[in-house]
Structures are given as C-alpha cells and as structure tokens.
N, C-alpha and C positions, 0 to 999 in steps of 0.2 A: 503494499499498500504506499510505503513512503516513497519509494522509487516512482511510482506511477504520479505522486504529488508533485515529485520534482520534475518529471518530463512535464507535466502540466502548466508547471511555472516557466519552462522553456518555450514551450508552444505559446503562451500567452505573451512572453516577452517579444517572441519573434512577430506573433499576429499584431501587437501594438506597433511595431516598428514598420510593419507593412499596413497598416489601416490608413494611410494617406495614399492617394492615388498618385501623388507626384512622387513621392519615395518609391512607390512600386514601380513606376517609369524608370527611375535612377537605378533601382537594383536590376530590373530588367535590361536596361542598357547594359550595364557594368557585366550582366551575364553572359552578354555577347563579346566584350572584350573589355580589359582595362582602358580607362581615359583620362585625359586632363579635363579642366573645369571648361575649357573652350570647346573640347570637342562634345562634352555633355551638354553643354548649352545648344550645340547644333542637333545632337541627337532627339534631346528632349523637349526642346524650345522653352525651358525654365530660363528666367531672367538671373543674372549673377547673385543678386541677395538671396533670393529663393532658393536658388541652387545650392549656396553657401549653407544656409540654415537646415536644409533637408541632409546634406553631406555631413554637417556636423552632426545631426541625430543619429543617422545611420552608423556613424563612427563610433557614437556613444553608446549605442546599442549592441556593438561588435559584429555587425554585419558588414561593414566596409572598412577597408584601411587604406592610408595615403602613405605613398612610395615616393620619397624624395628622387627627384632625377634633375640634378643640377637646381637651376633656379625655379623649376615647375616640379608640381606634386600631380601624379598620377594615382587616380583613384582604381580600386579593384575589389572584388568580395573578399572577405576576410579568408574564407576557405571554399575550395572548388566544389566541395561537396554541396555547399549552397546553392549554386548554379545547377547542379543535377536535381537536387530537392525540389528547386523551383518549377524545373521542367516537369518533373513526376507531377507534382501538385497541379500545374496547366493541363497536364493530361488528364489526370482525373477530374478536375472539376470542369473541364470541357466537353467529357464524353458524355454521350446521349443517356438520359436516365434510364432508358429501356435496356441498356447494355448491362447493368447490373447481374451479377450472378447469384446462385447460392452461396457459393465461397464467400462472397463480399457480406453477406449477412452473417457468416460464422464468424468473422472478426469484430462485431460490434460487441461482444461480451469480453473481449481481449482488455478493454480498458479498466 
C-alpha cells in the first residue's frame, strides 16, 4: 500500500506539471529534440516571457533540464524514458474506446 501511495504522488506531480496546455506543447516539442529558447519559441509559438516561465516550472518539476552550450542553454527532457512514456500515454489516450480488451479490464484492480 505504501508503494502505491508513493507512485500516486509521483503521477500527481507529473500530472500537475502537464496540466497546462502550453507546458504540454513544450514537453512534446522537447520529446522530438532538445532545443534552445529561440527554437522552442519557433516550434511552440510561445513568446519569451511565457516560455521562460513554463521552462522554469518544468525544470522545478524535474521534467526538463538546461544544458549549457557556450553562451546558450539547450533544454531537454530530464530522462529519455519520459519521451517514451509520453508517446505511450498519447497512444493509449488517442485509441478508439471500442478497442479496449478484456485484458485492459483485468488491470484495473492492480491499483
């Protein structure tokens, strides 16, 4: 039970970080490739101050890291597994509801 509570806290933390659509756009952009602020502005359409605030929040949440490259910062996901997990989550969330199988129902009791 204690492990499940810890896992629930981790997922809650992750969910809060992704609760904002603009932060989701940033994370999805970084899932494709690391980028500096100018590139992220081009890819997401977010202006500089909004972008900086969201990047700061994502860094504080531990989802994004900044890597110094000379006078620039390159942003990337803190762990490559996050990109894979996001991809899996998108696939699961976007699949048609009629494609659920009996084995899906079997896993609901695992919590």
